[in-house]
PDB file of N, CA, C and O in Angstrom, chain B, residues numbered from 101:
ATOM      1  N   MET B 101     132.959  25.797  68.240  1.00  0.00           N
ATOM      2  CA  MET B 101     133.398  27.035  68.342  1.00  0.00           C
ATOM      3  C   MET B 101     133.223  27.956  67.141  1.00  0.00           C
ATOM      4  O   MET B 101     133.395  27.635  65.965  1.00  0.00           O
ATOM      5  N   LYS B 102     132.849  29.174  67.619  1.00  0.00           N
ATOM      6  CA  LYS B 102     132.374  30.268  66.291  1.00  0.00           C
ATOM      7  C   LYS B 102     132.938  31.419  66.957  1.00  0.00           C
ATOM      8  O   LYS B 102     132.877  31.506  68.184  1.00  0.00           O
ATOM      9  N   ILE B 103     133.512  32.356  66.209  1.00  0.00           N
ATOM     10  CA  ILE B 103     133.795  33.705  66.291  1.00  0.00           C
ATOM     11  C   ILE B 103     133.054  34.765  65.587  1.00  0.00           C
ATOM     12  O   ILE B 103     132.904  34.643  64.371  1.00  0.00           O
ATOM     13  N   TYR B 104     132.583  35.771  66.186  1.00  0.00           N
ATOM     14  CA  TYR B 104     131.488  36.722  65.585  1.00  0.00           C
ATOM     15  C   TYR B 104     132.689  37.974  65.238  1.00  0.00           C
ATOM     16  O   TYR B 104     133.071  38.312  66.359  1.00  0.00           O
ATOM     17  N   GLU B 105     133.148  38.477  64.612  1.00  0.00           N
ATOM     18  CA  GLU B 105     134.004  39.311  64.325  1.00  0.00           C
ATOM     19  C   GLU B 105     133.459  40.100  62.956  1.00  0.00           C
ATOM     20  O   GLU B 105     132.449  39.804  62.318  1.00  0.00           O
ATOM     21  N   LEU B 106     134.439  41.233  62.662  1.00  0.00           N
ATOM     22  CA  LEU B 106     134.765  41.774  61.506  1.00  0.00           C
ATOM     23  C   LEU B 106     135.916  42.105  60.924  1.00  0.00           C
ATOM     24  O   LEU B 106     136.570  43.106  61.220  1.00  0.00           O
ATOM     25  N   LYS B 107     136.293  41.063  59.847  1.00  0.00           N
ATOM     26  CA  LYS B 107     138.071  40.880  59.554  1.00  0.00           C
ATOM     27  C   LYS B 107     139.041  42.300  60.061  1.00  0.00           C
ATOM     28  O   LYS B 107     140.066  42.329  60.743  1.00  0.00           O
ATOM     29  N   CYS B 108     138.288  43.379  59.448  1.00  0.00           N
ATOM     30  CA  CYS B 108     139.435  44.478  59.059  1.00  0.00           C
ATOM     31  C   CYS B 108     139.447  45.168  60.704  1.00  0.00           C
ATOM     32  O   CYS B 108     140.055  46.211  60.941  1.00  0.00           O
ATOM     33  N   VAL B 109     138.817  44.543  61.570  1.00  0.00           N
ATOM     34  CA  VAL B 109     139.132  45.106  63.461  1.00  0.00           C
ATOM     35  C   VAL B 109     140.593  44.595  63.624  1.00  0.00           C
ATOM     36  O   VAL B 109     141.056  43.562  63.138  1.00  0.00           O
ATOM     37  N   PRO B 110     141.307  45.618  64.489  1.00  0.00           N
ATOM     38  CA  PRO B 110     142.346  45.088  64.921  1.00  0.00           C
ATOM     39  C   PRO B 110     142.605  43.842  65.778  1.00  0.00           C
ATOM     40  O   PRO B 110     143.536  43.059  65.588  1.00  0.00           O
ATOM     41  N   ASN B 111     141.453  43.721  66.977  1.00  0.00           N
ATOM     42  CA  ASN B 111     141.619  42.476  67.826  1.00  0.00           C
ATOM     43  C   ASN B 111     140.970  41.571  66.792  1.00  0.00           C
ATOM     44  O   ASN B 111     141.646  40.544  66.849  1.00  0.00           O
ATOM     45  N   ALA B 112     140.140  41.422  65.992  1.00  0.00           N
ATOM     46  CA  ALA B 112     139.902  40.333  65.147  1.00  0.00           C
ATOM     47  C   ALA B 112     141.091  39.795  64.092  1.00  0.00           C
ATOM     48  O   ALA B 112     141.106  38.604  63.781  1.00  0.00           O
ATOM     49  N   ARG B 113     141.986  40.635  63.612  1.00  0.00           N
ATOM     50  CA  ARG B 113     142.971  40.141  63.143  1.00  0.00           C
ATOM     51  C   ARG B 113     143.888  39.312  64.238  1.00  0.00           C
ATOM     52  O   ARG B 113     144.205  38.123  64.211  1.00  0.00           O
ATOM     53  N   ARG B 114     144.102  39.989  64.887  1.00  0.00           N
ATOM     54  CA  ARG B 114     145.058  39.670  65.951  1.00  0.00           C
ATOM     55  C   ARG B 114     144.686  37.976  66.228  1.00  0.00           C
ATOM     56  O   ARG B 114     145.513  37.064  66.179  1.00  0.00           O
ATOM     57  N   PHE B 115     143.375  37.852  66.497  1.00  0.00           N
ATOM     58  CA  PHE B 115     142.909  36.608  67.071  1.00  0.00           C
ATOM     59  C   PHE B 115     143.098  35.563  65.976  1.00  0.00           C
ATOM     60  O   PHE B 115     143.695  34.541  66.315  1.00  0.00           O
ATOM     61  N   ARG B 116     142.681  35.662  64.720  1.00  0.00           N
ATOM     62  CA  ARG B 116     143.405  34.964  63.593  1.00  0.00           C
ATOM     63  C   ARG B 116     144.335  34.833  63.488  1.00  0.00           C
ATOM     64  O   ARG B 116     144.451  33.632  63.243  1.00  0.00           O
ATOM     65  N   MET B 117     145.520  35.388  63.496  1.00  0.00           N
ATOM     66  CA  MET B 117     146.879  35.236  63.295  1.00  0.00           C
ATOM     67  C   MET B 117     147.088  34.014  64.312  1.00  0.00           C
ATOM     68  O   MET B 117     147.502  32.880  64.072  1.00  0.00           O
ATOM     69  N   PHE B 118     146.522  34.806  65.971  1.00  0.00           N
ATOM     70  CA  PHE B 118     147.130  33.863  67.087  1.00  0.00           C
ATOM     71  C   PHE B 118     146.721  32.071  66.503  1.00  0.00           C
ATOM     72  O   PHE B 118     147.509  31.130  66.605  1.00  0.00           O
ATOM     73  N   LEU B 119     145.119  31.978  65.830  1.00  0.00           N
ATOM     74  CA  LEU B 119     144.792  30.696  65.857  1.00  0.00           C
ATOM     75  C   LEU B 119     145.441  30.053  64.658  1.00  0.00           C
ATOM     76  O   LEU B 119     145.870  28.900  64.603  1.00  0.00           O
ATOM     77  N   ALA B 120     145.451  31.010  63.656  1.00  0.00           N
ATOM     78  CA  ALA B 120     146.345  30.197  62.387  1.00  0.00           C
ATOM     79  C   ALA B 120     147.965  29.859  63.036  1.00  0.00           C
ATOM     80  O   ALA B 120     148.530  28.780  62.857  1.00  0.00           O
ATOM     81  N   GLY B 121     148.426  30.756  63.639  1.00  0.00           N
ATOM     82  CA  GLY B 121     149.833  30.034  64.075  1.00  0.00           C
ATOM     83  C   GLY B 121     149.445  28.604  65.260  1.00  0.00           C
ATOM     84  O   GLY B 121     150.478  27.964  65.451  1.00  0.00           O
ATOM     85  N   LYS B 122     148.539  28.167  65.843  1.00  0.00           N
ATOM     86  CA  LYS B 122     148.377  27.334  66.594  1.00  0.00           C
ATOM     87  C   LYS B 122     147.781  26.247  65.528  1.00  0.00           C
ATOM     88  O   LYS B 122     148.004  25.070  65.814  1.00  0.00           O
ATOM     89  N   GLY B 123     147.148  26.474  64.497  1.00  0.00           N
ATOM     90  CA  GLY B 123     146.785  25.742  63.746  1.00  0.00           C
ATOM     91  C   GLY B 123     145.238  24.846  64.079  1.00  0.00           C
ATOM     92  O   GLY B 123     144.815  23.710  63.868  1.00  0.00           O
ATOM     93  N   ILE B 124     144.686  26.215  64.769  1.00  0.00           N
ATOM     94  CA  ILE B 124     143.141  25.719  65.076  1.00  0.00           C
ATOM     95  C   ILE B 124     142.334  26.260  64.405  1.00  0.00           C
ATOM     96  O   ILE B 124     142.298  27.488  64.486  1.00  0.00           O
ATOM     97  N   GLU B 125     141.449  25.622  63.555  1.00  0.00           N
ATOM     98  CA  GLU B 125     140.379  25.789  62.780  1.00  0.00           C
ATOM     99  C   GLU B 125     139.454  26.327  63.676  1.00  0.00           C
ATOM    100  O   GLU B 125     139.297  25.912  64.824  1.00  0.00           O
ATOM    101  N   MET B 126     138.657  27.521  63.010  1.00  0.00           N
ATOM    102  CA  MET B 126     137.315  27.547  63.378  1.00  0.00           C
ATOM    103  C   MET B 126     136.344  28.511  62.659  1.00  0.00           C
ATOM    104  O   MET B 126     136.669  29.223  61.709  1.00  0.00           O
ATOM    105  N   THR B 127     135.139  28.458  63.208  1.00  0.00           N
ATOM    106  CA  THR B 127     134.313  28.954  62.021  1.00  0.00           C
ATOM    107  C   THR B 127     133.903  30.492  62.446  1.00  0.00           C
ATOM    108  O   THR B 127     133.805  30.807  63.632  1.00  0.00           O
ATOM    109  N   TYR B 128     133.653  31.492  61.287  1.00  0.00           N
ATOM    110  CA  TYR B 128     133.650  32.969  61.487  1.00  0.00           C
ATOM    111  C   TYR B 128     132.027  33.197  61.174  1.00  0.00           C
ATOM    112  O   TYR B 128     131.270  32.396  60.624  1.00  0.00           O
ATOM    113  N   GLN B 129     131.796  34.183  61.553  1.00  0.00           N
ATOM    114  CA  GLN B 129     130.502  35.224  61.398  1.00  0.00           C
ATOM    115  C   GLN B 129     130.712  36.626  61.546  1.00  0.00           C
ATOM    116  O   GLN B 129     130.849  37.287  62.576  1.00  0.00           O
ATOM    117  N   GLN B 130     130.717  37.060  60.038  1.00  0.00           N
ATOM    118  CA  GLN B 130     131.186  38.440  60.122  1.00  0.00           C
ATOM    119  C   GLN B 130     129.949  39.438  60.695  1.00  0.00           C
ATOM    120  O   GLN B 130     128.817  39.068  60.386  1.00  0.00           O
ATOM    121  N   VAL B 131     130.040  40.425  61.342  1.00  0.00           N
ATOM    122  CA  VAL B 131     129.281  41.343  61.826  1.00  0.00           C
ATOM    123  C   VAL B 131     129.551  42.560  61.549  1.00  0.00           C
ATOM    124  O   VAL B 131     130.506  43.279  61.843  1.00  0.00           O
ATOM    125  N   ASP B 132     128.331  42.773  60.772  1.00  0.00           N
ATOM    126  CA  ASP B 132     128.544  44.288  60.060  1.00  0.00           C
ATOM    127  C   ASP B 132     128.416  45.708  61.092  1.00  0.00           C
ATOM    128  O   ASP B 132     127.395  46.314  61.418  1.00  0.00           O
ATOM    129  N   LEU B 133     129.785  45.964  61.443  1.00  0.00           N
ATOM    130  CA  LEU B 133     129.596  46.992  62.566  1.00  0.00           C
ATOM    131  C   LEU B 133     128.787  48.139  61.840  1.00  0.00           C
ATOM    132  O   LEU B 133     127.939  48.716  62.519  1.00  0.00           O
ATOM    133  N   GLY B 134     128.996  48.591  60.304  1.00  0.00           N
ATOM    134  CA  GLY B 134     128.481  49.744  59.862  1.00  0.00           C
ATOM    135  C   GLY B 134     127.154  49.945  59.852  1.00  0.00           C
ATOM    136  O   GLY B 134     126.635  51.041  60.064  1.00  0.00           O
ATOM    137  N   ALA B 135     126.459  48.756  59.572  1.00  0.00           N
ATOM    138  CA  ALA B 135     124.687  48.512  59.485  1.00  0.00           C
ATOM    139  C   ALA B 135     124.152  48.391  60.849  1.00  0.00           C
ATOM    140  O   ALA B 135     122.964  48.381  61.169  1.00  0.00           O
ATOM    141  N   GLY B 136     125.192  48.301  61.619  1.00  0.00           N
ATOM    142  CA  GLY B 136     124.669  48.623  63.160  1.00  0.00           C
ATOM    143  C   GLY B 136     124.508  46.866  63.789  1.00  0.00           C
ATOM    144  O   GLY B 136     124.345  46.669  64.993  1.00  0.00           O
ATOM    145  N   GLU B 137     124.566  45.974  63.015  1.00  0.00           N
ATOM    146  CA  GLU B 137     124.485  44.583  63.592  1.00  0.00           C
ATOM    147  C   GLU B 137     124.912  44.164  64.775  1.00  0.00           C
ATOM    148  O   GLU B 137     124.307  43.212  65.268  1.00  0.00           O
ATOM    149  N   ASN B 138     125.754  44.606  65.329  1.00  0.00           N
ATOM    150  CA  ASN B 138     126.226  44.464  66.446  1.00  0.00           C
ATOM    151  C   ASN B 138     125.481  45.298  68.002  1.00  0.00           C
ATOM    152  O   ASN B 138     125.788  45.157  69.186  1.00  0.00           O
ATOM    153  N   LEU B 139     124.281  46.280  67.254  1.00  0.00           N
ATOM    154  CA  LEU B 139     123.736  46.586  68.190  1.00  0.00           C
ATOM    155  C   LEU B 139     122.059  46.051  68.262  1.00  0.00           C
ATOM    156  O   LEU B 139     121.064  46.551  68.785  1.00  0.00           O
ATOM    157  N   GLU B 140     122.303  44.677  67.398  1.00  0.00           N
ATOM    158  CA  GLU B 140     120.549  44.170  67.560  1.00  0.00           C
ATOM    159  C   GLU B 140     120.957  43.225  68.930  1.00  0.00           C
ATOM    160  O   GLU B 140     121.965  42.846  69.528  1.00  0.00           O
ATOM    161  N   LEU B 141     119.419  43.106  69.008  1.00  0.00           N
ATOM    162  CA  LEU B 141     119.280  41.945  70.214  1.00  0.00           C
ATOM    163  C   LEU B 141     119.959  40.445  70.554  1.00  0.00           C
ATOM    164  O   LEU B 141     120.337  39.833  71.553  1.00  0.00           O
ATOM    165  N   ALA B 142     119.881  40.239  69.133  1.00  0.00           N
ATOM    166  CA  ALA B 142     120.568  38.775  68.842  1.00  0.00           C
ATOM    167  C   ALA B 142     122.126  38.825  69.021  1.00  0.00           C
ATOM    168  O   ALA B 142     122.891  37.898  69.290  1.00  0.00           O
ATOM    169  N   PHE B 143     122.383  40.101  68.808  1.00  0.00           N
ATOM    170  CA  PHE B 143     124.194  40.050  68.822  1.00  0.00           C
ATOM    171  C   PHE B 143     124.564  40.569  70.443  1.00  0.00           C
ATOM    172  O   PHE B 143     125.604  40.302  71.046  1.00  0.00           O
ATOM    173  N   LEU B 144     123.410  41.384  70.957  1.00  0.00           N
ATOM    174  CA  LEU B 144     123.622  41.867  72.266  1.00  0.00           C
ATOM    175  C   LEU B 144     123.346  40.959  73.446  1.00  0.00           C
ATOM    176  O   LEU B 144     123.772  41.351  74.532  1.00  0.00           O
ATOM    177  N   VAL B 145     122.910  40.183  73.415  1.00  0.00           N
ATOM    178  CA  VAL B 145     122.727  38.512  74.135  1.00  0.00           C
ATOM    179  C   VAL B 145     124.184  38.295  74.132  1.00  0.00           C
ATOM    180  O   VAL B 145     124.634  38.579  75.243  1.00  0.00           O
ATOM    181  N   LYS B 146     124.847  38.008  73.534  1.00  0.00           N
ATOM    182  CA  LYS B 146     126.262  37.573  73.315  1.00  0.00           C
ATOM    183  C   LYS B 146     127.155  38.341  74.171  1.00  0.00           C
ATOM    184  O   LYS B 146     127.725  37.890  75.164  1.00  0.00           O
ATOM    185  N   ASN B 147     127.248  39.655  73.679  1.00  0.00           N
ATOM    186  CA  ASN B 147     128.021  40.584  74.148  1.00  0.00           C
ATOM    187  C   ASN B 147     127.271  42.230  74.302  1.00  0.00           C
ATOM    188  O   ASN B 147     127.336  43.019  73.359  1.00  0.00           O
ATOM    189  N   PRO B 148     126.744  42.502  75.290  1.00  0.00           N
ATOM    190  CA  PRO B 148     126.153  43.302  75.888  1.00  0.00           C
ATOM    191  C   PRO B 148     126.922  44.904  75.499  1.00  0.00           C
ATOM    192  O   PRO B 148     126.391  45.995  75.294  1.00  0.00           O
ATOM    193  N   ALA B 149     128.177  44.549  75.502  1.00  0.00           N
ATOM    194  CA  ALA B 149     128.838  46.133  75.194  1.00  0.00           C
ATOM    195  C   ALA B 149     129.033  46.091  73.335  1.00  0.00           C
ATOM    196  O   ALA B 149     129.577  46.998  72.705  1.00  0.00           O
ATOM    197  N   GLY B 150     128.618  45.193  72.892  1.00  0.00           N
ATOM    198  CA  GLY B 150     128.557  45.328  71.606  1.00  0.00           C
ATOM    199  C   GLY B 150     129.347  45.437  70.598  1.00  0.00           C
ATOM    200  O   GLY B 150     129.201  45.981  69.504  1.00  0.00           O
ATOM    201  N   HIS B 151     130.375  44.751  71.164  1.00  0.00           N
ATOM    202  CA  HIS B 151     132.272  44.525  70.258  1.00  0.00           C
ATOM    203  C   HIS B 151     132.164  43.291  69.918  1.00  0.00           C
ATOM    204  O   HIS B 151     131.399  42.361  70.175  1.00  0.00           O
ATOM    205  N   THR B 152     133.578  43.559  68.947  1.00  0.00           N
ATOM    206  CA  THR B 152     133.964  42.327  68.786  1.00  0.00           C
ATOM    207  C   THR B 152     135.294  42.226  68.877  1.00  0.00           C
ATOM    208  O   THR B 152     135.869  43.306  69.016  1.00  0.00           O
ATOM    209  N   PRO B 153     136.099  41.076  68.835  1.00  0.00           N
ATOM    210  CA  PRO B 153     135.560  39.496  68.635  1.00  0.00           C
ATOM    211  C   PRO B 153     134.540  38.988  69.981  1.00  0.00           C
ATOM    212  O   PRO B 153     134.515  39.440  71.126  1.00  0.00           O
ATOM    213  N   VAL B 154     133.999  38.247  69.570  1.00  0.00           N
ATOM    214  CA  VAL B 154     133.083  37.332  70.545  1.00  0.00           C
ATOM    215  C   VAL B 154     133.178  35.991  70.157  1.00  0.00           C
ATOM    216  O   VAL B 154     132.579  35.718  69.117  1.00  0.00           O
ATOM    217  N   LEU B 155     133.931  34.841  70.869  1.00  0.00           N
ATOM    218  CA  LEU B 155     133.883  33.761  70.732  1.00  0.00           C
ATOM    219  C   LEU B 155     132.498  32.710  71.402  1.00  0.00           C
ATOM    220  O   LEU B 155     132.655  32.447  72.594  1.00  0.00           O
ATOM    221  N   GLU B 156     131.693  32.339  70.997  1.00  0.00           N
ATOM    222  CA  GLU B 156     131.221  31.354  71.513  1.00  0.00           C
ATOM    223  C   GLU B 156     131.410  30.233  71.367  1.00  0.00           C
ATOM    224  O   GLU B 156     131.805  29.708  70.326  1.00  0.00           O
ATOM    225  N   LEU B 157     131.067  29.504  72.748  1.00  0.00           N
ATOM    226  CA  LEU B 157     131.652  28.131  72.912  1.00  0.00           C
ATOM    227  C   LEU B 157     130.708  27.282  72.401  1.00  0.00           C
ATOM    228  O   LEU B 157     129.632  27.816  72.134  1.00  0.00           O
ATOM    229  N   ASP B 158     130.828  25.909  72.155  1.00  0.00           N
ATOM    230  CA  ASP B 158     129.877  24.800  72.178  1.00  0.00           C
ATOM    231  C   ASP B 158     128.695  24.647  72.962  1.00  0.00           C
ATOM    232  O   ASP B 158     127.628  24.154  72.597  1.00  0.00           O
ATOM    233  N   ASP B 159     128.971  25.083  73.993  1.00  0.00           N
ATOM    234  CA  ASP B 159     127.758  25.096  74.990  1.00  0.00           C
ATOM    235  C   ASP B 159     127.221  26.274  75.242  1.00  0.00           C
ATOM    236  O   ASP B 159     126.709  26.481  76.342  1.00  0.00           O
ATOM    237  N   GLY B 160     127.255  27.399  74.099  1.00  0.00           N
ATOM    238  CA  GLY B 160     126.507  28.332  74.073  1.00  0.00           C
ATOM    239  C   GLY B 160     127.005  29.702  75.029  1.00  0.00           C
ATOM    240  O   GLY B 160     126.525  30.827  75.165  1.00  0.00           O
ATOM    241  N   THR B 161     128.174  29.035  75.596  1.00  0.00           N
ATOM    242  CA  THR B 161     129.263  30.550  76.199  1.00  0.00           C
ATOM    243  C   THR B 161     129.323  31.333  75.729  1.00  0.00           C
ATOM    244  O   THR B 161     128.871  31.147  74.600  1.00  0.00           O
ATOM    245  N   CYS B 162     129.780  32.683  75.920  1.00  0.00           N
ATOM    246  CA  CYS B 162     130.337  33.790  74.966  1.00  0.00           C
ATOM    247  C   CYS B 162     131.241  34.443  75.916  1.00  0.00           C
ATOM    248  O   CYS B 162     130.999  34.957  77.007  1.00  0.00           O
ATOM    249  N   LEU B 163     132.590  34.282  75.115  1.00  0.00           N
ATOM    250  CA  LEU B 163     133.436  35.247  75.862  1.00  0.00           C
ATOM    251  C   LEU B 163     133.721  36.223  75.027  1.00  0.00           C
ATOM    252  O   LEU B 163     134.017  35.953  73.863  1.00  0.00           O
ATOM    253  N   SER B 164     133.678  37.592  75.507  1.00  0.00           N
ATOM    254  CA  SER B 164     133.951  39.040  74.619  1.00  0.00           C
ATOM    255  C   SER B 164     135.259  39.621  74.926  1.00  0.00           C
ATOM    256  O   SER B 164     135.834  40.302  74.077  1.00  0.00           O
ATOM    257  N   GLU B 165     135.714  39.424  75.952  1.00  0.00           N
ATOM    258  CA  GLU B 165     136.576  39.964  76.233  1.00  0.00           C
ATOM    259  C   GLU B 165     138.151  39.718  75.296  1.00  0.00           C
ATOM    260  O   GLU B 165     138.313  38.534  75.002  1.00  0.00           O
ATOM    261  N   THR B 166     138.977  40.409  74.943  1.00  0.00           N
ATOM    262  CA  THR B 166     139.849  40.039  73.656  1.00  0.00           C
ATOM    263  C   THR B 166     141.009  39.103  74.740  1.00  0.00           C
ATOM    264  O   THR B 166     141.155  37.883  74.661  1.00  0.00           O
ATOM    265  N   MET B 167     141.540  39.753  75.446  1.00  0.00           N
ATOM    266  CA  MET B 167     142.414  39.104  76.403  1.00  0.00           C
ATOM    267  C   MET B 167     142.231  37.574  77.309  1.00  0.00           C
ATOM    268  O   MET B 167     143.036  36.830  77.870  1.00  0.00           O
ATOM    269  N   THR B 168     140.768  37.556  77.120  1.00  0.00           N
ATOM    270  CA  THR B 168     140.395  36.273  77.788  1.00  0.00           C
ATOM    271  C   THR B 168     140.019  35.028  76.878  1.00  0.00           C
ATOM    272  O   THR B 168     139.937  33.831  77.152  1.00  0.00           O
ATOM    273  N   ILE B 169     139.776  35.884  75.441  1.00  0.00           N
ATOM    274  CA  ILE B 169     139.621  34.897  74.480  1.00  0.00           C
ATOM    275  C   ILE B 169     141.192  34.164  74.489  1.00  0.00           C
ATOM    276  O   ILE B 169     141.437  33.220  73.738  1.00  0.00           O
TER     277      ILE B 169
END
């Protein structure tokens, strides 16, 4: 599994703290929101809204709602 995020975004920090508290290790991919990386087609396929964080499961399914993740 992989998380697409920007560390300084509150929802991403909240999710990192939750995973750390549960002892779950995760791969993180930083998304540069300032450079518009979240608006590129490759990212919009994962989350059409262009928001972070996005959880990509091993089968390629992406969850983009923080409450769902």
